[in-house]
NUDRENVEX-978750 format. One record per residue (C-alpha): residue number from 1; residue in three letters; x, y, z. Coordinates in steps of 0.25 Angstrom, whole numbers, plus 5000, padded with zeros to 4 digits. Layout:
N
i->NUM | aa->Ala | east->X | north->Y | up->Z .
...
This chain:
270
i->1 | aa->Met | east->4966 | north->5051 | up->4966 .
i->2 | aa->Gln | east->4969 | north->5037 | up->4972 .
i->3 | aa->Leu | east->4982 | north->5034 | up->4978 .
i->4 | aa->Val | east->4988 | north->5021 | up->4983 .
i->5 | aa->Asp | east->4996 | north->5021 | up->4996 .
i->6 | aa->Ile | east->5006 | north->5010 | up->4994 .
i->7 | aa->Gly | east->5012 | north->5010 | up->5008 .
i->8 | aa->Val | east->5003 | north->5012 | up->5020 .
i->9 | aa->Asn | east->5007 | north->5006 | up->5034 .
i->10 | aa->Leu | east->4992 | north->5004 | up->5038 .
i->11 | aa->Thr | east->4996 | north->4993 | up->5048 .
i->12 | aa->His | east->5004 | north->5003 | up->5056 .
i->13 | aa->Pro | east->4999 | north->5005 | up->5070 .
i->14 | aa->Thr | east->4995 | north->5020 | up->5068 .
i->15 | aa->Phe | east->4985 | north->5015 | up->5058 .
i->16 | aa->Ala | east->4979 | north->5004 | up->5067 .
i->17 | aa->Arg | east->4968 | north->5012 | up->5073 .
i->18 | aa->Asp | east->4960 | north->5014 | up->5060 .
i->19 | aa->Pro | east->4967 | north->5009 | up->5048 .
i->20 | aa->Arg | east->4954 | north->5010 | up->5040 .
i->21 | aa->Ala | east->4953 | north->5025 | up->5043 .
i->22 | aa->Val | east->4967 | north->5026 | up->5037 .
i->23 | aa->Val | east->4963 | north->5019 | up->5024 .
i->24 | aa->Asp | east->4950 | north->5027 | up->5023 .
i->25 | aa->Cys | east->4958 | north->5040 | up->5024 .
i->26 | aa->Ala | east->4967 | north->5035 | up->5013 .
i->27 | aa->His | east->4956 | north->5032 | up->5004 .
i->28 | aa->Ala | east->4949 | north->5046 | up->5007 .
i->29 | aa->Ala | east->4963 | north->5052 | up->5003 .
i->30 | aa->Gly | east->4963 | north->5045 | up->4990 .
i->31 | aa->Val | east->4973 | north->5034 | up->4994 .
i->32 | aa->Ala | east->4964 | north->5023 | up->4988 .
i->33 | aa->Gln | east->4973 | north->5011 | up->4990 .
i->34 | aa->Leu | east->4983 | north->5007 | up->5001 .
i->35 | aa->Val | east->4994 | north->4997 | up->5002 .
i->36 | aa->Leu | east->4997 | north->4993 | up->5016 .
i->37 | aa->Thr | east->5012 | north->4990 | up->5020 .
i->38 | aa->Gly | east->5015 | north->4977 | up->5026 .
i->39 | aa->Thr | east->5028 | north->4978 | up->5034 .
i->40 | aa->Ser | east->5028 | north->4965 | up->5042 .
i->41 | aa->Leu | east->5021 | north->4952 | up->5042 .
i->42 | aa->Asp | east->5011 | north->4958 | up->5053 .
i->43 | aa->Glu | east->5009 | north->4971 | up->5046 .
i->44 | aa->Ser | east->5008 | north->4965 | up->5032 .
i->45 | aa->Glu | east->4996 | north->4956 | up->5038 .
i->46 | aa->Ser | east->4990 | north->4968 | up->5045 .
i->47 | aa->Ala | east->4991 | north->4976 | up->5032 .
i->48 | aa->Leu | east->4984 | north->4965 | up->5024 .
i->49 | aa->Ala | east->4973 | north->4964 | up->5035 .
i->50 | aa->Leu | east->4971 | north->4979 | up->5034 .
i->51 | aa->Cys | east->4969 | north->4978 | up->5019 .
i->52 | aa->Arg | east->4958 | north->4967 | up->5021 .
i->53 | aa->Glu | east->4952 | north->4975 | up->5033 .
i->54 | aa->Leu | east->4951 | north->4989 | up->5027 .
i->55 | aa->Asp | east->4950 | north->4987 | up->5012 .
i->56 | aa->Glu | east->4935 | north->4985 | up->5011 .
i->57 | aa->Gly | east->4934 | north->4991 | up->4997 .
i->58 | aa->Gly | east->4945 | north->4983 | up->4991 .
i->59 | aa->His | east->4957 | north->4987 | up->4983 .
i->60 | aa->Arg | east->4961 | north->4998 | up->4993 .
i->61 | aa->Leu | east->4971 | north->4991 | up->5003 .
i->62 | aa->Phe | east->4983 | north->4982 | up->5000 .
i->63 | aa->Cys | east->4996 | north->4979 | up->5007 .
i->64 | aa->Thr | east->5010 | north->4974 | up->5007 .
i->65 | aa->Ala | east->5016 | north->4963 | up->5015 .
i->66 | aa->Gly | east->5031 | north->4962 | up->5020 .
i->67 | aa->Ile | east->5042 | north->4964 | up->5030 .
i->68 | aa->His | east->5048 | north->4978 | up->5032 .
i->69 | aa->Pro | east->5063 | north->4978 | up->5032 .
i->70 | aa->His | east->5062 | north->4984 | up->5046 .
i->71 | aa->Asp | east->5056 | north->4970 | up->5050 .
i->72 | aa->Ala | east->5065 | north->4961 | up->5041 .
i->73 | aa->Ser | east->5071 | north->4955 | up->5053 .
i->74 | aa->Gln | east->5057 | north->4949 | up->5056 .
i->75 | aa->Trp | east->5057 | north->4941 | up->5044 .
i->76 | aa->Thr | east->5056 | north->4926 | up->5047 .
i->77 | aa->Ser | east->5056 | north->4913 | up->5039 .
i->78 | aa->Thr | east->5040 | north->4914 | up->5038 .
i->79 | aa->Thr | east->5039 | north->4928 | up->5034 .
i->80 | aa->Gly | east->5040 | north->4926 | up->5019 .
i->81 | aa->Ala | east->5029 | north->4916 | up->5019 .
i->82 | aa->Gln | east->5020 | north->4925 | up->5028 .
i->83 | aa->Leu | east->5022 | north->4937 | up->5018 .
i->84 | aa->Lys | east->5020 | north->4928 | up->5006 .
i->85 | aa->Ala | east->5006 | north->4924 | up->5012 .
i->86 | aa->Leu | east->5002 | north->4939 | up->5013 .
i->87 | aa->Phe | east->5006 | north->4941 | up->4999 .
i->88 | aa->Gly | east->4995 | north->4932 | up->4995 .
i->89 | aa->Glu | east->4985 | north->4941 | up->5000 .
i->90 | aa->Pro | east->4978 | north->4950 | up->4990 .
i->91 | aa->Glu | east->4980 | north->4963 | up->4998 .
i->92 | aa->Val | east->4995 | north->4961 | up->4999 .
i->93 | aa->Arg | east->5001 | north->4968 | up->4987 .
i->94 | aa->Ala | east->5016 | north->4969 | up->4989 .
i->95 | aa->Val | east->5028 | north->4963 | up->4997 .
i->96 | aa->Gly | east->5033 | north->4972 | up->5008 .
i->97 | aa->Glu | east->5036 | north->4981 | up->5014 .
i->98 | aa->Cys | east->5050 | north->4976 | up->5013 .
i->99 | aa->Gly | east->5064 | north->4981 | up->5010 .
i->100 | aa->Leu | east->5076 | north->4987 | up->5016 .
i->101 | aa->Asp | east->5077 | north->4998 | up->5027 .
i->102 | aa->Phe | east->5092 | north->5001 | up->5030 .
i->103 | aa->Asn | east->5088 | north->5014 | up->5037 .
i->104 | aa->Arg | east->5082 | north->5008 | up->5050 .
i->105 | aa->Asp | east->5088 | north->4994 | up->5048 .
i->106 | aa->Leu | east->5078 | north->4988 | up->5058 .
i->107 | aa->Ser | east->5081 | north->4974 | up->5052 .
i->108 | aa->Pro | east->5095 | north->4970 | up->5048 .
i->109 | aa->Arg | east->5098 | north->4974 | up->5033 .
i->110 | aa->Ala | east->5101 | north->4959 | up->5029 .
i->111 | aa->Gln | east->5088 | north->4955 | up->5034 .
i->112 | aa->Gln | east->5080 | north->4966 | up->5027 .
i->113 | aa->Glu | east->5087 | north->4962 | up->5014 .
i->114 | aa->Arg | east->5083 | north->4947 | up->5016 .
i->115 | aa->Val | east->5069 | north->4951 | up->5019 .
i->116 | aa->Leu | east->5068 | north->4960 | up->5008 .
i->117 | aa->Glu | east->5072 | north->4949 | up->4998 .
i->118 | aa->Glu | east->5062 | north->4940 | up->5005 .
i->119 | aa->His | east->5051 | north->4950 | up->5001 .
i->120 | aa->Leu | east->5056 | north->4951 | up->4987 .
i->121 | aa->Gln | east->5056 | north->4936 | up->4985 .
i->122 | aa->Leu | east->5041 | north->4936 | up->4990 .
i->123 | aa->Ala | east->5038 | north->4947 | up->4980 .
i->124 | aa->Val | east->5044 | north->4939 | up->4969 .
i->125 | aa->Glu | east->5036 | north->4927 | up->4973 .
i->126 | aa->Thr | east->5022 | north->4934 | up->4975 .
i->127 | aa->Gly | east->5023 | north->4944 | up->4964 .
i->128 | aa->Leu | east->5020 | north->4956 | up->4973 .
i->129 | aa->Pro | east->5027 | north->4969 | up->4973 .
i->130 | aa->Val | east->5037 | north->4974 | up->4984 .
i->131 | aa->Phe | east->5035 | north->4985 | up->4994 .
i->132 | aa->Leu | east->5049 | north->4990 | up->4998 .
i->133 | aa->His | east->5055 | north->4998 | up->5009 .
i->134 | aa->Glu | east->5068 | north->5004 | up->5008 .
i->135 | aa->Arg | east->5076 | north->5013 | up->5017 .
i->136 | aa->Asp | east->5091 | north->5016 | up->5015 .
i->137 | aa->Ala | east->5092 | north->5003 | up->5007 .
i->138 | aa->Asp | east->5089 | north->5006 | up->4993 .
i->139 | aa->Arg | east->5102 | north->5000 | up->4987 .
i->140 | aa->Arg | east->5101 | north->4987 | up->4994 .
i->141 | aa->Leu | east->5086 | north->4987 | up->4991 .
i->142 | aa->Val | east->5089 | north->4988 | up->4976 .
i->143 | aa->Gln | east->5099 | north->4977 | up->4977 .
i->144 | aa->Ile | east->5089 | north->4967 | up->4984 .
i->145 | aa->Leu | east->5078 | north->4971 | up->4974 .
i->146 | aa->Arg | east->5085 | north->4970 | up->4961 .
i->147 | aa->Pro | east->5086 | north->4955 | up->4960 .
i->148 | aa->Phe | east->5071 | north->4953 | up->4963 .
i->149 | aa->Arg | east->5066 | north->4965 | up->4955 .
i->150 | aa->Asp | east->5063 | north->4958 | up->4942 .
i->151 | aa->Gln | east->5055 | north->4948 | up->4950 .
i->152 | aa->Leu | east->5047 | north->4958 | up->4958 .
i->153 | aa->Cys | east->5034 | north->4964 | up->4952 .
i->154 | aa->Ala | east->5036 | north->4977 | up->4958 .
i->155 | aa->Ala | east->5042 | north->4984 | up->4971 .
i->156 | aa->Val | east->5040 | north->4998 | up->4977 .
i->157 | aa->Val | east->5050 | north->5005 | up->4987 .
i->158 | aa->His | east->5040 | north->5011 | up->4996 .
i->159 | aa->Cys | east->5042 | north->5024 | up->5003 .
i->160 | aa->Phe | east->5054 | north->5028 | up->4994 .
i->161 | aa->Thr | east->5062 | north->5038 | up->5002 .
i->162 | aa->Gly | east->5076 | north->5036 | up->4995 .
i->163 | aa->Glu | east->5085 | north->5044 | up->4986 .
i->164 | aa->Gln | east->5086 | north->5044 | up->4971 .
i->165 | aa->Arg | east->5096 | north->5032 | up->4970 .
i->166 | aa->Ala | east->5086 | north->5023 | up->4977 .
i->167 | aa->Leu | east->5074 | north->5028 | up->4969 .
i->168 | aa->Tyr | east->5081 | north->5026 | up->4956 .
i->169 | aa->Ala | east->5086 | north->5012 | up->4960 .
i->170 | aa->Tyr | east->5072 | north->5008 | up->4964 .
i->171 | aa->Leu | east->5067 | north->5013 | up->4951 .
i->172 | aa->Asp | east->5077 | north->5006 | up->4943 .
i->173 | aa->Leu | east->5072 | north->4993 | up->4950 .
i->174 | aa->Asp | east->5058 | north->4997 | up->4945 .
i->175 | aa->Leu | east->5053 | north->4999 | up->4959 .
i->176 | aa->His | east->5041 | north->5007 | up->4963 .
i->177 | aa->Ile | east->5043 | north->5019 | up->4973 .
i->178 | aa->Gly | east->5033 | north->5022 | up->4984 .
i->179 | aa->Ile | east->5033 | north->5037 | up->4989 .
i->180 | aa->Thr | east->5028 | north->5041 | up->5003 .
i->181 | aa->Gly | east->5026 | north->5054 | up->5011 .
i->182 | aa->Trp | east->5042 | north->5054 | up->5012 .
i->183 | aa->Ile | east->5041 | north->5063 | up->5000 .
i->184 | aa->Cys | east->5033 | north->5073 | up->5008 .
i->185 | aa->Asp | east->5044 | north->5075 | up->5018 .
i->186 | aa->Glu | east->5052 | north->5087 | up->5017 .
i->187 | aa->Arg | east->5063 | north->5082 | up->5026 .
i->188 | aa->Arg | east->5067 | north->5069 | up->5019 .
i->189 | aa->Gly | east->5058 | north->5067 | up->5007 .
i->190 | aa->Thr | east->5062 | north->5078 | up->4998 .
i->191 | aa->His | east->5072 | north->5070 | up->4990 .
i->192 | aa->Leu | east->5060 | north->5062 | up->4985 .
i->193 | aa->His | east->5054 | north->5074 | up->4978 .
i->194 | aa->Pro | east->5062 | north->5073 | up->4965 .
i->195 | aa->Leu | east->5064 | north->5058 | up->4966 .
i->196 | aa->Val | east->5049 | north->5055 | up->4965 .
i->197 | aa->Arg | east->5049 | north->5061 | up->4951 .
i->198 | aa->Asp | east->5058 | north->5049 | up->4947 .
i->199 | aa->Ile | east->5049 | north->5038 | up->4951 .
i->200 | aa->Pro | east->5041 | north->5033 | up->4939 .
i->201 | aa->Ala | east->5026 | north->5034 | up->4940 .
i->202 | aa->Thr | east->5024 | north->5019 | up->4939 .
i->203 | aa->Arg | east->5033 | north->5017 | up->4951 .
i->204 | aa->Leu | east->5028 | north->5028 | up->4961 .
i->205 | aa->Met | east->5019 | north->5025 | up->4972 .
i->206 | aa->Leu | east->5014 | north->5032 | up->4984 .
i->207 | aa->Glu | east->5013 | north->5028 | up->4999 .
i->208 | aa->Ser | east->5010 | north->5034 | up->5012 .
i->209 | aa->Asp | east->5018 | north->5024 | up->5021 .
i->210 | aa->Ala | east->5008 | north->5028 | up->5032 .
i->211 | aa->Pro | east->5009 | north->5030 | up->5043 .
i->212 | aa->Tyr | east->5023 | north->5035 | up->5040 .
i->213 | aa->Leu | east->5028 | north->5046 | up->5031 .
i->214 | aa->Leu | east->5017 | north->5057 | up->5033 .
i->215 | aa->Pro | east->5019 | north->5066 | up->5021 .
i->216 | aa->Arg | east->5025 | north->5079 | up->5028 .
i->217 | aa->Thr | east->5018 | north->5088 | up->5017 .
i->218 | aa->Leu | east->5004 | north->5083 | up->5022 .
i->219 | aa->Arg | east->4995 | north->5094 | up->5027 .
i->220 | aa->Pro | east->4988 | north->5094 | up->5036 .
i->221 | aa->Lys | east->4997 | north->5084 | up->5044 .
i->222 | aa->Pro | east->4989 | north->5073 | up->5051 .
i->223 | aa->Lys | east->4988 | north->5072 | up->5066 .
i->224 | aa->Gly | east->4999 | north->5062 | up->5071 .
i->225 | aa->Gly | east->5007 | north->5063 | up->5058 .
i->226 | aa->Gln | east->5004 | north->5049 | up->5053 .
i->227 | aa->Asn | east->5003 | north->5046 | up->5038 .
i->228 | aa->Glu | east->4991 | north->5040 | up->5032 .
i->229 | aa->Pro | east->4989 | north->5035 | up->5017 .
i->230 | aa->Ala | east->4979 | north->5046 | up->5016 .
i->231 | aa->Phe | east->4990 | north->5056 | up->5015 .
i->232 | aa->Leu | east->4996 | north->5049 | up->5003 .
i->233 | aa->Pro | east->4991 | north->5060 | up->4994 .
i->234 | aa->Glu | east->5001 | north->5069 | up->5000 .
i->235 | aa->Val | east->5012 | north->5060 | up->4995 .
i->236 | aa->Leu | east->5005 | north->5060 | up->4982 .
i->237 | aa->Arg | east->5006 | north->5075 | up->4982 .
i->238 | aa->Glu | east->5020 | north->5076 | up->4985 .
i->239 | aa->Val | east->5025 | north->5065 | up->4975 .
i->240 | aa->Ala | east->5016 | north->5072 | up->4964 .
i->241 | aa->Arg | east->5022 | north->5085 | up->4967 .
i->242 | aa->His | east->5037 | north->5080 | up->4965 .
i->243 | aa->Arg | east->5034 | north->5072 | up->4953 .
i->244 | aa->Gly | east->5027 | north->5083 | up->4946 .
i->245 | aa->Val | east->5014 | north->5076 | up->4944 .
i->246 | aa->Ser | east->5000 | north->5078 | up->4948 .
i->247 | aa->Glu | east->4994 | north->5071 | up->4961 .
i->248 | aa->Glu | east->4984 | north->5064 | up->4952 .
i->249 | aa->Gln | east->4994 | north->5059 | up->4942 .
i->250 | aa->Leu | east->5003 | north->5054 | up->4954 .
i->251 | aa->Ala | east->4991 | north->5047 | up->4961 .
i->252 | aa->Leu | east->4987 | north->5040 | up->4948 .
i->253 | aa->Ser | east->5001 | north->5035 | up->4945 .
i->254 | aa->Thr | east->5005 | north->5031 | up->4959 .
i->255 | aa->Thr | east->4991 | north->5024 | up->4961 .
i->256 | aa->His | east->4992 | north->5016 | up->4948 .
i->257 | aa->Cys | east->5007 | north->5012 | up->4952 .
i->258 | aa->Ala | east->5003 | north->5007 | up->4966 .
i->259 | aa->Gln | east->4991 | north->4999 | up->4960 .
i->260 | aa->Glu | east->5000 | north->4993 | up->4950 .
i->261 | aa->Phe | east->5011 | north->4990 | up->4960 .
i->262 | aa->Phe | east->5002 | north->4984 | up->4971 .
i->263 | aa->Arg | east->4993 | north->4978 | up->4960 .
i->264 | aa->Ile | east->4981 | north->4984 | up->4967 .
i->265 | aa->Pro | east->4968 | north->4988 | up->4959 .
i->266 | aa->Pro | east->4964 | north->5002 | up->4957 .
i->267 | aa->Met | east->4953 | north->5006 | up->4966 .
i->268 | aa->Asn | east->4943 | north->5007 | up->4954 .
i->269 | aa->Glu | east->4945 | north->4992 | up->4952 .
i->270 | aa->His | east->4940 | north->4987 | up->4965 .
């Protein structure tokens, strides 16, 4: 089985010592392709640099570029142009991480909304899909997305943790859904167990969101409790169990879905 991890924060300081080892371990575990998440201008540039440095074989590492809603207040008059330059690089396959976070409110909500609209306009101009973040803001996110949707090629709500209302609203907008190890958390993720059955196979993708969200069902647990893309097969197992399909079937469908979404070639085509 070959998996695609659509969201790994490889620029996180905890991976700085040996990012190549993280990628190698992922490949050994069957996670053949990784999409590195860009969450600020600096992090997006760093993600691009890691793709170029570590993807020696080609077609293994890709990235996104964007401004996380936590950092929306850092948007300046030149940010859009700087991001647009990054979108011209072949390794950059999506606009984001962008969106709304009304849970922590680290940037003012009005600013988050304005910056999200800036990202969506960039996605329209470049033809790239959108990598979305949402916490406690599903209704507002849908309101902002709806006028743009017909002009967007695709968009994914990454690390979906919401309730049925939010999921159905996103599916009604023909959005993709990213599922993480949150579904493995018996304390807060059990509501996802029946919901993952409702996501069409053509809209479902898997992600580690490493180093965050270590699957709590993983055995043995790694020292330090840090998540890695190599643990994505545990998310696959849990999602397959609750969808009532084989791991092989889910691996095939989620990998194909991710490769279509990010327009990345299958490994046998490099």
